KEPANU-39512 format. One record per residue (C-alpha): residue number from 1; x, y, z. Coordinates in steps of 0.25 Angstrom, whole numbers. Layout:
<rs>
+-------+-------+-------+-------+
! lovex !    px !    py !    pz !
+-------+-------+-------+-------+
!   NUM !     X !     Y !     Z !
...
+-------+-------+-------+-------+
</rs>
This chain:
<rs>
+-------+-------+-------+-------+
! lovex !    px !    py !    pz !
+-------+-------+-------+-------+
!     1 !   106 !   131 !    37 !
!     2 !   115 !   124 !    47 !
!     3 !   125 !   114 !    41 !
!     4 !   134 !   103 !    47 !
!     5 !   149 !   102 !    46 !
!     6 !   147 !    94 !    34 !
!     7 !   139 !   106 !    27 !
!     8 !   126 !    98 !    28 !
!     9 !   113 !   105 !    33 !
!    10 !   110 !   103 !    48 !
!    11 !    96 !   102 !    53 !
!    12 !    93 !   108 !    67 !
!    13 !   108 !   110 !    68 !
!    14 !   110 !    95 !    70 !
!    15 !   105 !    86 !    59 !
!    16 !   115 !    86 !    47 !
!    17 !   108 !    82 !    34 !
!    18 !   116 !    72 !    26 !
!    19 !   107 !    68 !    14 !
!    20 !    92 !    66 !    10 !
!    21 !    87 !    52 !    12 !
!    22 !    74 !    55 !     4 !
!    23 !    62 !    64 !     2 !
!    24 !    47 !    64 !     1 !
!    25 !    35 !    73 !     3 !
!    26 !    39 !    76 !    18 !
!    27 !    53 !    81 !    14 !
!    28 !    67 !    75 !    14 !
!    29 !    73 !    65 !    24 !
!    30 !    88 !    67 !    26 !
!    31 !    99 !    59 !    31 !
!    32 !   105 !    67 !    42 !
!    33 !   115 !    67 !    54 !
!    34 !   113 !    71 !    68 !
!    35 !   126 !    78 !    71 !
!    36 !   122 !    79 !    86 !
!    37 !   120 !    64 !    88 !
!    38 !   129 !    59 !    76 !
!    39 !   118 !    50 !    70 !
!    40 !   111 !    49 !    57 !
!    41 !    97 !    54 !    56 !
!    42 !    86 !    56 !    46 !
!    43 !    80 !    70 !    44 !
!    44 !    66 !    72 !    38 !
!    45 !    65 !    86 !    32 !
!    46 !    51 !    89 !    32 !
!    47 !    47 !    99 !    21 !
!    48 !    39 !    98 !     7 !
!    49 !    48 !    92 !    -3 !
!    50 !    48 !   104 !   -12 !
!    51 !    43 !   119 !   -12 !
!    52 !    32 !   116 !   -23 !
!    53 !    26 !   105 !   -13 !
!    54 !    26 !   115 !    -2 !
!    55 !    20 !   126 !   -11 !
!    56 !     9 !   117 !   -16 !
!    57 !     5 !   113 !    -2 !
!    58 !     4 !   125 !     7 !
!    59 !     7 !   122 !    22 !
!    60 !    14 !   109 !    18 !
!    61 !    27 !   112 !    25 !
!    62 !    19 !   115 !    38 !
!    63 !    11 !   102 !    37 !
!    64 !    24 !    95 !    35 !
!    65 !    31 !   101 !    47 !
!    66 !    19 !    97 !    55 !
!    67 !    20 !    83 !    50 !
!    68 !    35 !    82 !    53 !
!    69 !    32 !    85 !    67 !
!    70 !    21 !    75 !    67 !
!    71 !    30 !    64 !    62 !
!    72 !    40 !    67 !    73 !
!    73 !    30 !    67 !    83 !
!    74 !    24 !    54 !    78 !
!    75 !    37 !    47 !    78 !
!    76 !    41 !    53 !    92 !
!    77 !    30 !    44 !    97 !
!    78 !    36 !    32 !    92 !
!    79 !    49 !    25 !    97 !
!    80 !    49 !    12 !    88 !
!    81 !    60 !     5 !    81 !
!    82 !    52 !     5 !    68 !
!    83 !    48 !    20 !    68 !
!    84 !    59 !    30 !    64 !
!    85 !    64 !    38 !    75 !
!    86 !    63 !    53 !    76 !
!    87 !    74 !    60 !    82 !
!    88 !    71 !    75 !    81 !
!    89 !    62 !    85 !    73 !
!    90 !    68 !    98 !    69 !
!    91 !    57 !   109 !    67 !
!    92 !    58 !   123 !    61 !
!    93 !    56 !   134 !    71 !
!    94 !    42 !   139 !    72 !
!    95 !    39 !   149 !    60 !
!    96 !    52 !   145 !    54 !
!    97 !    55 !   140 !    40 !
!    98 !    60 !   126 !    39 !
!    99 !    54 !   112 !    41 !
!   100 !    55 !   101 !    51 !
!   101 !    66 !    90 !    51 !
!   102 !    63 !    76 !    57 !
!   103 !    75 !    69 !    62 !
!   104 !    74 !    54 !    62 !
!   105 !    82 !    42 !    64 !
!   106 !    90 !    37 !    51 !
!   107 !    85 !    24 !    46 !
!   108 !    96 !    19 !    37 !
!   109 !    90 !     7 !    30 !
!   110 !    82 !    15 !    20 !
!   111 !    67 !    14 !    17 !
!   112 !    58 !     2 !    14 !
!   113 !    54 !    10 !     1 !
!   114 !    69 !    10 !    -3 !
!   115 !    71 !    -5 !     0 !
!   116 !    58 !    -9 !    -8 !
!   117 !    64 !    -2 !   -20 !
!   118 !    72 !   -15 !   -21 !
!   119 !    60 !   -24 !   -21 !
!   120 !    50 !   -30 !   -12 !
!   121 !    55 !   -36 !     2 !
!   122 !    54 !   -50 !     7 !
!   123 !    40 !   -52 !    14 !
!   124 !    47 !   -56 !    27 !
!   125 !    55 !   -42 !    27 !
!   126 !    42 !   -35 !    23 !
!   127 !    35 !   -41 !    35 !
!   128 !    47 !   -37 !    45 !
!   129 !    46 !   -23 !    39 !
!   130 !    31 !   -23 !    41 !
!   131 !    32 !   -27 !    56 !
!   132 !    42 !   -15 !    58 !
!   133 !    33 !    -5 !    51 !
!   134 !    21 !   -10 !    58 !
!   135 !    27 !    -9 !    72 !
!   136 !    30 !     5 !    69 !
!   137 !    16 !     8 !    64 !
!   138 !    10 !     1 !    77 !
!   139 !    19 !    10 !    86 !
!   140 !    15 !    22 !    78 !
!   141 !     0 !    19 !    78 !
!   142 !     1 !    16 !    93 !
!   143 !     6 !    30 !    95 !
!   144 !    -6 !    36 !    86 !
!   145 !     3 !    38 !    74 !
!   146 !    -1 !    34 !    60 !
!   147 !    10 !    34 !    50 !
!   148 !     1 !    35 !    37 !
!   149 !    13 !    33 !    27 !
!   150 !    19 !    19 !    29 !
!   151 !    26 !    16 !    16 !
!   152 !    40 !    10 !    13 !
!   153 !    47 !    24 !    12 !
!   154 !    43 !    26 !    26 !
!   155 !    49 !    13 !    31 !
!   156 !    64 !    14 !    34 !
!   157 !    73 !     2 !    36 !
!   158 !    84 !     0 !    46 !
!   159 !    96 !    -7 !    42 !
!   160 !    91 !   -20 !    49 !
!   161 !    79 !   -19 !    40 !
!   162 !    69 !   -15 !    51 !
!   163 !    59 !    -4 !    47 !
!   164 !    57 !    10 !    52 !
!   165 !    44 !    18 !    49 !
!   166 !    46 !    32 !    46 !
!   167 !    40 !    45 !    40 !
!   168 !    28 !    47 !    50 !
!   169 !    27 !    61 !    43 !
!   170 !    12 !    59 !    40 !
!   171 !     9 !    51 !    52 !
!   172 !    -4 !    54 !    59 !
!   173 !    -4 !    56 !    74 !
!   174 !   -17 !    53 !    81 !
!   175 !   -16 !    66 !    89 !
!   176 !   -12 !    75 !    78 !
!   177 !   -20 !    84 !    68 !
!   178 !   -20 !    80 !    54 !
!   179 !   -10 !    88 !    45 !
!   180 !   -17 !    85 !    32 !
!   181 !   -29 !    91 !    25 !
!   182 !   -41 !    83 !    23 !
!   183 !   -40 !    74 !    11 !
!   184 !   -24 !    74 !    11 !
!   185 !   -19 !    59 !     9 !
!   186 !    -7 !    56 !    18 !
!   187 !     2 !    45 !    14 !
!   188 !     9 !    37 !     3 !
!   189 !    -3 !    33 !    -6 !
!   190 !     1 !    19 !    -9 !
!   191 !     3 !    16 !     6 !
!   192 !    -9 !    24 !    11 !
!   193 !   -21 !    16 !    17 !
!   194 !   -34 !    16 !     9 !
!   195 !   -42 !    21 !    21 !
!   196 !   -32 !    33 !    22 !
!   197 !   -35 !    37 !     7 !
!   198 !   -50 !    37 !    11 !
!   199 !   -47 !    46 !    23 !
!   200 !   -47 !    37 !    35 !
!   201 !   -35 !    41 !    43 !
!   202 !   -30 !    37 !    57 !
!   203 !   -29 !    22 !    55 !
!   204 !   -17 !    14 !    59 !
!   205 !   -22 !     4 !    49 !
!   206 !   -18 !    13 !    38 !
!   207 !    -4 !    13 !    42 !
!   208 !    -5 !    -3 !    41 !
!   209 !   -11 !    -2 !    27 !
!   210 !     2 !     6 !    23 !
!   211 !    11 !    -4 !    30 !
!   212 !     4 !   -15 !    22 !
!   213 !     6 !    -8 !     9 !
!   214 !    21 !    -6 !    13 !
!   215 !    22 !   -21 !    16 !
!   216 !    16 !   -24 !     3 !
!   217 !    25 !   -15 !    -5 !
!   218 !    37 !   -21 !     2 !
!   219 !    34 !   -35 !     0 !
!   220 !    28 !   -34 !   -14 !
!   221 !    37 !   -24 !   -20 !
!   222 !    26 !   -16 !   -26 !
!   223 !    16 !    -5 !   -21 !
!   224 !     2 !   -11 !   -24 !
!   225 !    -6 !     2 !   -24 !
!   226 !     4 !    12 !   -29 !
!   227 !     0 !    19 !   -42 !
!   228 !     6 !    30 !   -50 !
!   229 !    -1 !    41 !   -43 !
!   230 !    -5 !    44 !   -29 !
!   231 !   -19 !    45 !   -32 !
!   232 !   -19 !    32 !   -40 !
!   233 !   -12 !    26 !   -28 !
!   234 !   -23 !    31 !   -18 !
!   235 !   -34 !    25 !   -27 !
!   236 !   -26 !    12 !   -27 !
!   237 !   -25 !    12 !   -12 !
!   238 !   -40 !    13 !   -10 !
!   239 !   -44 !     1 !   -19 !
!   240 !   -34 !    -5 !   -28 !
!   241 !   -32 !   -20 !   -25 !
!   242 !   -18 !   -23 !   -19 !
!   243 !   -11 !   -34 !   -27 !
!   244 !    -9 !   -47 !   -18 !
!   245 !     5 !   -48 !   -13 !
!   246 !    14 !   -58 !   -20 !
!   247 !    27 !   -57 !   -13 !
!   248 !    23 !   -55 !     2 !
!   249 !    21 !   -69 !     6 !
!   250 !    16 !   -70 !    21 !
!   251 !    15 !   -55 !    21 !
!   252 !     4 !   -55 !    10 !
!   253 !    -8 !   -59 !    20 !
!   254 !    -3 !   -48 !    29 !
!   255 !    -4 !   -37 !    18 !
!   256 !   -18 !   -43 !    14 !
!   257 !   -22 !   -41 !    28 !
!   258 !   -17 !   -27 !    29 !
!   259 !   -19 !   -21 !    15 !
!   260 !   -35 !   -20 !    16 !
!   261 !   -41 !    -7 !    14 !
!   262 !   -50 !    -7 !    26 !
!   263 !   -42 !    -3 !    38 !
!   264 !   -51 !   -10 !    48 !
!   265 !   -47 !   -24 !    42 !
!   266 !   -32 !   -22 !    42 !
!   267 !   -24 !   -28 !    54 !
!   268 !   -20 !   -19 !    64 !
!   269 !    -6 !   -17 !    68 !
!   270 !    -5 !   -29 !    78 !
!   271 !   -12 !   -38 !    68 !
!   272 !    -3 !   -34 !    57 !
!   273 !     9 !   -36 !    65 !
!   274 !     4 !   -50 !    68 !
!   275 !     2 !   -53 !    53 !
!   276 !    16 !   -48 !    49 !
!   277 !    22 !   -56 !    60 !
!   278 !    15 !   -69 !    55 !
!   279 !    19 !   -65 !    41 !
!   280 !    34 !   -63 !    46 !
!   281 !    33 !   -77 !    52 !
!   282 !    28 !   -83 !    40 !
!   283 !    38 !   -77 !    31 !
!   284 !    50 !   -80 !    41 !
!   285 !    45 !   -95 !    42 !
!   286 !    47 !   -99 !    28 !
!   287 !    60 !  -101 !    20 !
!   288 !    66 !   -93 !     8 !
!   289 !    60 !  -103 !    -1 !
!   290 !    46 !  -100 !     4 !
!   291 !    44 !  -112 !    13 !
!   292 !    35 !  -110 !    25 !
!   293 !    22 !  -103 !    27 !
!   294 !    18 !   -94 !    16 !
!   295 !    11 !   -84 !    25 !
!   296 !     7 !   -82 !    40 !
!   297 !    -4 !   -89 !    46 !
!   298 !   -17 !   -82 !    42 !
!   299 !   -24 !   -74 !    53 !
!   300 !   -39 !   -72 !    49 !
!   301 !   -39 !   -62 !    37 !
!   302 !   -50 !   -54 !    33 !
!   303 !   -53 !   -55 !    18 !
!   304 !   -47 !   -43 !    11 !
!   305 !   -59 !   -41 !     2 !
!   306 !   -67 !   -40 !    15 !
!   307 !   -58 !   -29 !    21 !
!   308 !   -68 !   -18 !    21 !
!   309 !   -73 !    -8 !    11 !
!   310 !   -59 !    -5 !     6 !
!   311 !   -56 !   -16 !    -4 !
!   312 !   -46 !   -27 !    -3 !
!   313 !   -32 !   -31 !    -3 !
!   314 !   -33 !   -42 !   -13 !
!   315 !   -31 !   -57 !   -11 !
!   316 !   -19 !   -63 !    -6 !
!   317 !   -13 !   -76 !    -4 !
!   318 !     2 !   -77 !    -1 !
!   319 !    11 !   -79 !   -13 !
!   320 !    22 !   -89 !   -12 !
!   321 !    32 !   -82 !    -3 !
!   322 !    44 !   -77 !   -11 !
!   323 !    58 !   -83 !    -8 !
!   324 !    62 !   -72 !     2 !
!   325 !    71 !   -76 !    14 !
!   326 !    62 !   -78 !    27 !
!   327 !    63 !   -67 !    37 !
!   328 !    60 !   -68 !    52 !
!   329 !    49 !   -61 !    59 !
!   330 !    51 !   -46 !    60 !
!   331 !    44 !   -35 !    68 !
!   332 !    45 !   -25 !    79 !
!   333 !    48 !   -27 !    94 !
!   334 !    35 !   -19 !    96 !
!   335 !    26 !   -30 !    92 !
!   336 !    12 !   -29 !    97 !
!   337 !     4 !   -42 !    99 !
!   338 !    -5 !   -44 !    87 !
!   339 !   -20 !   -46 !    87 !
!   340 !   -28 !   -56 !    80 !
!   341 !   -33 !   -51 !    66 !
!   342 !   -48 !   -51 !    66 !
!   343 !   -57 !   -55 !    54 !
!   344 !   -65 !   -45 !    47 !
!   345 !   -79 !   -48 !    43 !
!   346 !   -80 !   -51 !    28 !
!   347 !   -93 !   -43 !    27 !
!   348 !   -86 !   -30 !    30 !
!   349 !   -82 !   -27 !    16 !
!   350 !   -89 !   -18 !     7 !
!   351 !   -84 !   -15 !    -7 !
!   352 !   -82 !     0 !    -9 !
!   353 !   -71 !     1 !   -20 !
!   354 !   -78 !     8 !   -32 !
!   355 !   -85 !    19 !   -23 !
!   356 !   -73 !    21 !   -14 !
!   357 !   -63 !    22 !   -26 !
!   358 !   -73 !    31 !   -34 !
!   359 !   -74 !    41 !   -22 !
!   360 !   -59 !    40 !   -20 !
!   361 !   -56 !    43 !   -35 !
!   362 !   -66 !    55 !   -35 !
!   363 !   -59 !    60 !   -22 !
!   364 !   -45 !    59 !   -28 !
!   365 !   -49 !    65 !   -41 !
!   366 !   -55 !    77 !   -34 !
!   367 !   -44 !    78 !   -24 !
!   368 !   -33 !    78 !   -34 !
!   369 !   -40 !    89 !   -41 !
!   370 !   -41 !    98 !   -29 !
!   371 !   -29 !    94 !   -22 !
!   372 !   -36 !    89 !    -9 !
!   373 !   -31 !    75 !    -8 !
!   374 !   -16 !    73 !    -9 !
!   375 !    -4 !    65 !    -4 !
!   376 !     5 !    73 !     6 !
!   377 !    19 !    75 !     1 !
!   378 !    24 !    63 !     9 !
!   379 !    13 !    54 !     5 !
!   380 !    13 !    53 !   -10 !
!   381 !    21 !    45 !   -20 !
!   382 !    31 !    55 !   -21 !
!   383 !    36 !    52 !    -7 !
!   384 !    39 !    38 !   -11 !
!   385 !    46 !    42 !   -24 !
!   386 !    55 !    52 !   -16 !
!   387 !    58 !    40 !    -7 !
!   388 !    62 !    31 !   -18 !
!   389 !    52 !    28 !   -28 !
!   390 !    42 !    18 !   -30 !
!   391 !    42 !     3 !   -26 !
!   392 !    42 !    -5 !   -38 !
!   393 !    38 !   -19 !   -40 !
!   394 !    49 !   -29 !   -43 !
!   395 !    42 !   -37 !   -54 !
!   396 !    29 !   -36 !   -61 !
!   397 !    25 !   -49 !   -54 !
!   398 !    27 !   -43 !   -40 !
!   399 !    18 !   -32 !   -44 !
!   400 !     6 !   -41 !   -47 !
!   401 !    -2 !   -48 !   -37 !
!   402 !    -2 !   -63 !   -36 !
!   403 !    -7 !   -66 !   -22 !
!   404 !   -19 !   -75 !   -19 !
!   405 !   -32 !   -74 !   -11 !
!   406 !   -33 !   -68 !     3 !
!   407 !   -45 !   -74 !    10 !
!   408 !   -52 !   -87 !    11 !
!   409 !   -51 !   -96 !     4 !
!   410 !   -36 !   -95 !     3 !
!   411 !   -30 !   -95 !   -11 !
!   412 !   -16 !   -99 !   -13 !
!   413 !    -8 !   -90 !   -23 !
!   414 !     2 !   -96 !   -32 !
!   415 !    13 !   -88 !   -39 !
!   416 !    10 !   -86 !   -54 !
!   417 !    19 !   -94 !   -62 !
!   418 !    21 !   -83 !   -72 !
!   419 !    17 !   -70 !   -77 !
!   420 !     7 !   -76 !   -87 !
!   421 !    -1 !   -83 !   -76 !
!   422 !    -1 !   -70 !   -68 !
!   423 !    -7 !   -62 !   -79 !
!   424 !   -18 !   -73 !   -83 !
!   425 !   -28 !   -66 !   -75 !
!   426 !   -26 !   -53 !   -84 !
!   427 !   -30 !   -60 !   -96 !
!   428 !   -44 !   -62 !  -102 !
!   429 !   -43 !   -77 !  -100 !
!   430 !   -38 !   -76 !   -86 !
!   431 !   -49 !   -67 !   -82 !
!   432 !   -60 !   -75 !   -88 !
!   433 !   -54 !   -88 !   -81 !
!   434 !   -55 !   -80 !   -68 !
!   435 !   -69 !   -76 !   -71 !
!   436 !   -73 !   -90 !   -73 !
!   437 !   -67 !   -94 !   -60 !
!   438 !   -74 !   -83 !   -52 !
!   439 !   -87 !   -87 !   -59 !
!   440 !   -85 !  -102 !   -55 !
!   441 !   -84 !   -97 !   -40 !
!   442 !   -94 !   -86 !   -40 !
!   443 !  -104 !   -89 !   -51 !
!   444 !  -102 !   -75 !   -57 !
!   445 !   -92 !   -66 !   -65 !
!   446 !  -100 !   -53 !   -60 !
!   447 !   -90 !   -47 !   -51 !
!   448 !   -89 !   -34 !   -43 !
!   449 !   -74 !   -32 !   -48 !
!   450 !   -62 !   -40 !   -53 !
!   451 !   -47 !   -37 !   -53 !
!   452 !   -37 !   -44 !   -61 !
!   453 !   -23 !   -46 !   -57 !
!   454 !   -11 !   -54 !   -63 !
!   455 !   -13 !   -67 !   -57 !
!   456 !   -27 !   -66 !   -50 !
!   457 !   -41 !   -59 !   -51 !
!   458 !   -49 !   -53 !   -40 !
!   459 !   -64 !   -52 !   -41 !
!   460 !   -76 !   -46 !   -32 !
!   461 !   -88 !   -55 !   -34 !
!   462 !  -102 !   -54 !   -28 !
!   463 !  -105 !   -66 !   -19 !
!   464 !  -118 !   -69 !   -27 !
!   465 !  -126 !   -63 !   -39 !
!   466 !  -132 !   -50 !   -34 !
!   467 !  -125 !   -51 !   -21 !
!   468 !  -119 !   -38 !   -14 !
!   469 !  -107 !   -46 !    -8 !
!   470 !   -94 !   -48 !   -15 !
!   471 !   -83 !   -58 !   -14 !
!   472 !   -68 !   -56 !   -18 !
!   473 !   -63 !   -67 !   -27 !
!   474 !   -50 !   -70 !   -33 !
!   475 !   -45 !   -78 !   -45 !
!   476 !   -31 !   -84 !   -44 !
!   477 !   -24 !   -96 !   -49 !
!   478 !   -36 !  -100 !   -57 !
!   479 !   -46 !  -100 !   -46 !
!   480 !   -56 !   -90 !   -41 !
!   481 !   -58 !   -89 !   -26 !
!   482 !   -66 !   -80 !   -16 !
!   483 !   -57 !   -72 !    -7 !
!   484 !   -67 !   -65 !     2 !
!   485 !   -79 !   -56 !     3 !
!   486 !   -78 !   -43 !    -5 !
!   487 !   -89 !   -34 !     1 !
!   488 !  -101 !   -30 !    -6 !
!   489 !  -104 !   -24 !   -20 !
!   490 !  -105 !    -9 !   -19 !
!   491 !  -118 !    -2 !   -23 !
!   492 !  -119 !     1 !   -37 !
!   493 !  -106 !    -7 !   -41 !
!   494 !  -108 !   -15 !   -54 !
!   495 !  -104 !   -29 !   -55 !
!   496 !   -96 !   -34 !   -67 !
!   497 !   -98 !   -46 !   -75 !
!   498 !   -83 !   -49 !   -77 !
!   499 !   -86 !   -59 !   -89 !
!   500 !   -91 !   -46 !   -97 !
!   501 !   -77 !   -39 !   -96 !
!   502 !   -70 !   -39 !  -109 !
!   503 !   -58 !   -47 !  -103 !
!   504 !   -53 !   -49 !  -117 !
!   505 !   -49 !   -35 !  -117 !
!   506 !   -40 !   -36 !  -104 !
!   507 !   -27 !   -38 !  -110 !
!   508 !   -29 !   -26 !  -119 !
!   509 !   -33 !   -18 !  -108 !
!   510 !   -21 !   -21 !  -100 !
!   511 !   -12 !   -18 !  -112 !
!   512 !   -19 !    -5 !  -115 !
!   513 !   -18 !    -1 !  -100 !
!   514 !    -3 !    -3 !  -101 !
!   515 !    -2 !     7 !  -112 !
!   516 !   -12 !    17 !  -106 !
!   517 !    -6 !    17 !   -92 !
!   518 !     8 !    17 !   -98 !
!   519 !    12 !     4 !   -90 !
!   520 !    21 !    -4 !   -99 !
!   521 !    25 !   -15 !   -89 !
!   522 !    14 !   -15 !   -78 !
!   523 !    19 !   -22 !   -65 !
!   524 !     5 !   -22 !   -59 !
!   525 !    -9 !   -23 !   -66 !
!   526 !   -23 !   -27 !   -62 !
!   527 !   -37 !   -25 !   -68 !
!   528 !   -49 !   -22 !   -61 !
!   529 !   -63 !   -24 !   -66 !
!   530 !   -74 !   -16 !   -58 !
!   531 !   -84 !    -5 !   -59 !
!   532 !   -76 !     8 !   -61 !
!   533 !   -76 !    16 !   -49 !
!   534 !   -81 !    29 !   -56 !
!   535 !   -93 !    24 !   -64 !
!   536 !   -95 !     9 !   -59 !
!   537 !   -93 !     4 !   -73 !
!   538 !   -87 !    -9 !   -74 !
!   539 !   -72 !    -7 !   -79 !
!   540 !   -58 !   -13 !   -80 !
!   541 !   -46 !    -6 !   -74 !
!   542 !   -33 !   -11 !   -78 !
!   543 !   -22 !    -7 !   -68 !
!   544 !    -7 !    -7 !   -72 !
!   545 !     5 !    -1 !   -66 !
!   546 !    20 !    -3 !   -67 !
!   547 !    32 !    -3 !   -58 !
!   548 !    33 !    13 !   -59 !
!   549 !    19 !    15 !   -54 !
!   550 !    14 !    19 !   -68 !
!   551 !     0 !    13 !   -71 !
!   552 !   -14 !    15 !   -68 !
!   553 !   -27 !     9 !   -74 !
!   554 !   -36 !     9 !   -86 !
!   555 !   -51 !     8 !   -85 !
!   556 !   -58 !     0 !   -95 !
!   557 !   -73 !    -4 !   -97 !
!   558 !   -75 !   -19 !   -95 !
!   559 !   -77 !   -19 !  -110 !
!   560 !   -62 !   -15 !  -111 !
!   561 !   -64 !    -1 !  -116 !
!   562 !   -55 !    10 !  -110 !
!   563 !   -61 !    19 !  -100 !
!   564 !   -49 !    26 !   -93 !
!   565 !   -34 !    26 !   -91 !
!   566 !   -29 !    30 !   -77 !
!   567 !   -14 !    31 !   -77 !
!   568 !    -8 !    33 !   -63 !
+-------+-------+-------+-------+
</rs>
C-alpha cells in the first residue's frame, strides 16, 4: 500500500485519503487530497460494504465494478453546474484484485439529507433547489441518462446554497446493457416511481416522480410513503394515498401535478420547469406575513383522480402560506422554454387498486421467499441510514394532512383551529356527520371506499345507483364536495354501505391499534374502509406510524372484529 508523507493511504500514487465522508451500499466516499494538483477531491471507493454481503451475492463485486465505470461514463457526458464533476477513475488492472475508485469534485456544503435533519425548508428555498435538480435531470435525460435514484442523500449543496446532483451509480444509459437480473428493483424504495415497481423502465417521468417526492419531503419535513420495511414501503408507493401538503404553499399544486401514479399524466421536464418558476414567482411576490398571492396562476390541471389507472395523489388546496421570508426566483442558466400543459381526458381513468395490490402482494411474498426481488445494496433503506438516518417530522401536526380539494369546484382550505377539530373526522359522530353530508349531495351512503384522515375524509362514490362510473368526493370544514371523476368500478368489487359500519367501535380500534402496533405516540394515522385486497370482503384498516418509522396497520371487519395485525 502506498502512503503519503503524512502516512496516509495513497490511491493511484496521487490521491491521499483524509477521512471518510459517508458510506452506503456502493461503498465509502472519502475526503481526499490530490497531491499533484493541490486540491481537495472526493473519492468513492466502490466495493461491497462487508464480506458477508459479497459472499451472499456472488458476482456482486464485478457488477459494482461495471456500475462504477457506468457512472463515470454517464457523468462524463454531462458538463453542467448542477451535476457533480468527475475528474478521474482509477480501475484495477485486468485480472488483478482490487476495486475502482471514482475521483469527483468536493462539494463542501453537505447533502440535502443532512440539512433536512434540522427540519423542513421554506417553500421558496425548496423550489430553488427543485429548479437546480430539474436542470441537472433534463441535461442528463438529453444525453440518454436516467438517474433512477433521486433522493436527498444524492443532492449535495454548495456553500452558496445551489444544488448538485450526484451518485449516478445506478443510472441507466440508453445504449448500455442492463446490469441487474430480471426482477431486481433498483433504487431507494420511498422515492422510487410506481411504474418502476411494476417493471416499467426507461422513462424520464420516473426521475421526475422521484424529484417530486424529494420536494415533498424537503417542504413538508416528513416522508409520506416511508414505512418500517422496504417491502411495506414498496406497497405504499403503489397505492397508499399521499397526505395533502400543509407547509408547501404555492409549491403544493406543483406536487399535485407531479405525484400522480400514471407517468403519462405527469408534466414533462419543460412543463415542470414552468410550474416551478410560477411557484417561485408566487412565493417571492408575497411578504413574510403571507401577503400576496397564495399560489401561482393555475394552468389547466387534470384531475388527480382521473390520472390513469394508478390511483391519485389526493386533494389539495393551498394552505395558508407559512411565515417564511420570501425568496426570489431561482433556477438554472440552462432553462428551456416551457410548453403549455395539456389537459387529460377525464374518462381515461380506471380503478385497478385491489387487483393491482393483490397481485403485487402475492409477488412480493413469493419473491421474499425465493430471493428473486430485492433491493440492490445502494437502493435500500440501509443506505439512507448510513448517510444520516431518517427524516423525522417536526410535529405531529406536520405529519398529518390538512390540505383541500384539487379540482373544480375549488375548495378553500382553512387551518384547523386546534387538534380537537382536526381529529373530529376520526370520531363516530364526525364520520356520521360526514356521511350525512355525502348523502345530501349524492343520495347514497353506498361507496366504493372511504379514507379517514385527521381533518378531512375522502370517498369514491358511484355517480348513480347501479352505475359503473365513480366520482371522487371529499368532506372538509363541514361540507362535502366533488373533486373529480374516479374511473369505474372494478369487476367483482363489492360496494359498501358505510352506514352499516360499526363506527361506535372506531375509537377503540384506534386505541387497540396503538397497542398492537406498539406505536405509543403516532405522528401519522389514517383509516381505510374498502374491500380487502386478498378476499374482497369489506374491511377497516387502521394505519399508524410514529416519527421513528414504527407502525403498520390492523385489519378489522366492518363489524369491528379483529382480522389481522401487520406491523412493519
